[in-house]
C-alpha positions in Angstrom: 0.0 0.0 0.1 1.4 3.4 -1.1 1.7 5.8 1.9 -0.2 9.1 1.8 1.5 12.5 2.5 0.3 14.6 5.4 0.1 18.5 5.8 3.2 18.1 8.1 6.4 17.8 6.0 8.4 17.2 9.1 6.4 14.3 10.1 6.5 13.0 6.6 10.3 13.2 6.6 10.4 11.4 9.9 8.2 8.7 8.5 10.4 8.1 5.5 13.5 8.0 7.6 12.2 5.1 9.6 12.9 2.8 6.7 16.5 1.8 6.0 15.8 1.8 2.2 14.7 5.4 2.2 17.8 6.4 4.3 20.0 4.6 1.8 18.1 6.1 -1.1 18.5 9.7 0.2 22.3 9.0 1.0 22.8 7.7 -2.5 20.8 10.5 -4.1 22.8 13.2 -2.2 26.1 11.6 -3.5 24.8 11.3 -7.1 23.5 14.8 -7.0 26.7 16.4 -5.8 28.8 14.2 -8.2 26.4 15.0 -11.1 26.1 18.7 -10.4 30.0 19.2 -10.5 30.7 16.9 -13.4 27.6 18.0 -15.3 28.8 21.7 -15.1 31.8 20.7 -17.2 29.6 18.5 -19.5 27.4 21.5 -20.3 30.4 23.9 -20.7 32.2 21.5 -23.1 28.9 20.7 -24.9 29.2 16.9 -24.4 25.7 16.1 -23.6 25.7 13.5 -26.5 28.7 11.8 -25.1 26.9 11.5 -21.7 23.8 10.2 -23.4 25.9 7.5 -25.1 27.6 6.6 -21.9 24.0 6.2 -20.2 22.8 4.1 -23.0 25.8 1.7 -22.7 24.9 1.4 -18.9 21.7 -0.5 -20.0 23.5 -3.5 -21.7 26.0 -3.5 -18.9 23.3 -3.9 -16.2 21.4 -6.5 -18.1 24.5 -8.4 -19.1 25.8 -8.4 -15.6 22.6 -9.9 -14.4 22.7 -12.5 -17.2 26.0 -13.8 -16.0 25.2 -13.5 -12.3 27.0 -10.2 -11.5 25.5 -7.2 -9.7 23.9 -4.5 -11.9 26.1 -1.8 -10.1 29.3 -3.7 -11.4 27.7 -3.8 -14.9 27.1 -0.1 -14.9 30.7 0.8 -13.8 32.4 -1.7 -16.2 30.4 -0.7 -19.4 30.5 3.0 -18.7 34.2 3.1 -18.0 35.0 0.9 -20.9 32.9 3.1 -23.2 34.6 6.1 -21.7 38.0 4.8 -22.5 37.0 4.1 -26.1 35.5 7.6 -26.6 38.3 9.3 -24.8 40.8 7.4 -26.8 39.3 8.8 -30.0 39.9 12.4 -28.6 38.9 15.7 -30.4 40.5 15.9 -33.7 39.1 19.0 -35.0 35.8 20.0 -36.7 36.2 17.7 -39.8 36.4 14.6 -37.6 33.5 15.6 -35.2 30.9 14.4 -37.8 32.3 11.0 -38.3 32.9 10.7 -34.5 29.4 11.7 -33.8 28.1 9.1 -36.2 30.4 6.4 -34.5 29.1 7.3 -31.1 25.4 7.1 -32.4 26.1 3.7 -33.9 27.5 2.5 -30.5 24.2 3.8 -28.9 22.2 1.6 -31.2 24.3 -1.4 -30.7 24.1 -1.0 -26.9 20.4 -0.6 -26.9 20.0 -3.8 -29.1 22.4 -5.7 -26.8 20.5 -4.6 -23.7 17.2 -5.9 -25.0 18.9 -9.1 -26.1 20.1 -9.8 -22.6 16.7 -9.1 -21.3 15.2 -11.6 -23.6 17.7 -14.2 -22.7 17.2 -13.9 -18.9 13.5 -14.1 -18.1 14.5 -13.0 -14.5 15.2 -9.5 -15.8 12.1 -9.4 -18.0 10.1 -8.8 -15.0 11.5 -5.4 -14.2 13.2 -3.8 -17.2 11.6 -0.5 -16.2 13.9 -0.3 -13.1 17.0 -0.4 -15.3 15.6 2.1 -17.7 13.9 4.6 -15.4 15.3 3.9 -12.0 14.2 3.1 -8.6 14.8 4.2 -4.9 14.0 0.5 -3.7 16.8 -2.0 -3.0 19.8 0.4 -2.7 21.9 -1.2 0.0 24.5 0.2 2.4 27.1 -1.4 0.3 26.0 0.5 -2.8 26.0 3.6 -0.9 29.6 3.2 0.2 30.6 2.2 -3.2 28.9 5.4 -4.6 30.8 7.5 -2.0 34.1 6.0 -2.9 33.6 6.4 -6.5 32.2 9.9 -6.1 35.1 10.9 -3.9 37.7 9.6 -6.4 36.1 11.3 -9.4 35.6 14.7 -7.6 39.3 14.5 -6.3 40.5 13.9 -9.9 38.2 16.7 -11.1 39.6 19.1 -8.5 43.1 18.3 -9.6 42.4 18.8 -13.2 40.0 21.9 -12.6 42.0 24.9 -13.7 43.7 23.4 -16.9 40.4 21.7 -17.8 38.4 25.0 -17.5 40.9 26.5 -19.8 40.7 23.8 -22.3 36.9 23.6 -22.3 36.7 27.4 -22.9 39.4 27.7 -25.5 41.3 24.6 -26.5 43.7 26.5 -28.9 44.9 28.9 -26.3 45.2 25.9 -23.8 47.5 24.1 -26.4 49.5 27.3 -26.9 50.1 27.4 -23.1 51.3 23.7 -23.2 48.3 22.2 -21.6 47.8 18.5 -22.6 44.3 19.1 -24.2 43.8 15.6 -25.6 44.9 13.9 -22.3 42.5 16.1 -20.4 39.7 15.3 -22.8 40.3 11.5 -22.1 40.6 11.9 -18.3 37.3 14.0 -18.3 35.3 11.4 -20.2 36.5 8.7 -17.9 35.4 10.8 -15.0 32.1 11.4 -16.8 31.8 7.6 -17.2 32.0 7.0 -13.5 29.5 9.9 -13.0 27.0 8.3 -15.5 27.4 4.8 -13.9 26.7 6.3 -10.5 23.7 8.4 -11.6 22.3 5.4 -13.5 21.7 3.4 -10.3 19.1 6.1 -9.2 17.6 7.5 -12.4 17.8 4.5 -14.7 20.0 4.3 -17.7 17.6 6.3 -20.0 17.1 9.4 -17.7 20.7 10.2 -16.6 20.7 13.3 -18.6 17.8 14.7 -16.5 20.3 15.0 -13.5 23.6 15.2 -15.3 22.6 18.0 -17.7 19.5 19.9 -16.6 20.6 21.2 -13.3 24.0 22.4 -14.6 22.3 23.9 -17.7 19.9 25.8 -15.5 22.8 27.0 -13.4 24.6 28.4 -16.4 21.4 30.1 -17.5 21.7 32.1 -14.3 25.5 32.6 -13.9 28.7 31.8 -15.9 31.0 32.3 -12.9 32.6 29.0 -12.3 32.4 28.8 -8.5 28.9 30.2 -8.3 27.8 28.1 -11.2 29.2 25.0 -9.7 27.6 25.7 -6.3 24.2 26.4 -7.9 24.4 23.4 -10.1 24.9 21.0 -6.9 22.3 22.8 -5.0 19.7 22.4 -7.8 20.6 18.9 -8.2 20.2 18.2 -4.4 16.7 19.8 -4.5 15.6 17.9 -7.5 16.8 14.4 -6.1 15.4 15.0 -2.5 12.0 16.1 -4.0 12.0 13.3 -6.5 12.7 10.7 -3.9 10.1 12.1 -1.6 7.3 12.3 -4.4 8.2 8.6 -5.5 7.9 7.4 -1.9 4.3 8.7 -1.8 3.3 7.4 -5.2 3.4 4.5 -7.5 5.6 6.1 -10.1 9.4 5.6 -10.6 11.8 8.1 -9.1 13.2 8.7 -12.7 9.9 10.2 -13.7 9.8 12.9 -10.9 13.5 13.6 -11.2 13.1 14.3 -14.9 9.9 16.4 -14.4 11.6 18.5 -11.7 14.7 19.0 -13.7 12.8 20.1 -16.8 10.8 22.5 -14.5 14.0 23.9 -13.0 15.6 24.5 -16.4 12.6 26.1 -17.9 12.3 28.4 -14.9 16.0 29.4 -15.2 15.6 30.0 -18.9 12.6 32.2 -18.3 14.4 34.0 -15.4 17.3 34.8 -18.0 15.0 36.1 -20.6 13.1 38.4 -18.2 16.4 39.6 -16.7 17.8 40.3 -20.2 14.5 42.2 -21.2 14.8 44.3 -18.0 18.4 45.1 -18.8 17.5 46.3 -22.3 14.8 48.4 -20.9 16.9 50.1 -18.3 19.6 50.8 -21.0 17.0 52.3 -23.3 15.3 54.5 -20.6 18.1 57.2 -20.4 18.3 57.7 -24.1 14.6 58.1 -24.3 14.6 60.8 -21.4 17.4 62.5 -23.1 15.7 62.7 -26.3 
């Protein structure tokens, strides 16, 4: 039976925290939101949402294949995302002429990944009962061990990103200038895609393989609509991701729908609101700039 929310949010929160699975889900969601908010900010800055989507698609056959051979879905997420990230990172950015062919190759990988995922589903009748969990996420069944693994992976990925932050920021904004200053741009590209692969694998465990972009791209994109200052943008991106995850988990707890649905809906709403705020702010700035000229005339 699905619990019903009350008019007292504090009581509802206390009720949720009485269940270990919700404590684990909130802990995992917090870790994923922080990791996704930071990594996603660079994803949006570098315009690599397509790469993120490809990695998330590859998480699906990774999870189904792992179940087929008797491994955990978490291990399948990490293995396939990391391997796909190594392959994409090894290709590197080779100029504008190569980008079209590279995008076509990545799109082909997506198609093969989805086909393999559904093949693994068909081969394992045990997985057929709940493919929506792998595709659209769930807050049920997240164990304490998974939370600890997420924490270790997130800490390692964020530590690597902090170490690379300044040269990566320069390479993301102006690759030619970074090369002129001796920054190993191609090496940074590969390292970032590997970090992105870890972030996608971690996020997939909460949102499902197909809805990763809702958490990895939408909050950072909304933050960059409001500010392009790196530190402020990163902080805002993480804050928005946390709000989206926490609200999404709470709404999923009090309903029959998967957490991925709520996370995606909230993420879209946040981005739409940020976009609207930017348009309103720009129009107000133009109106203020025009007012003195009108008065002088």
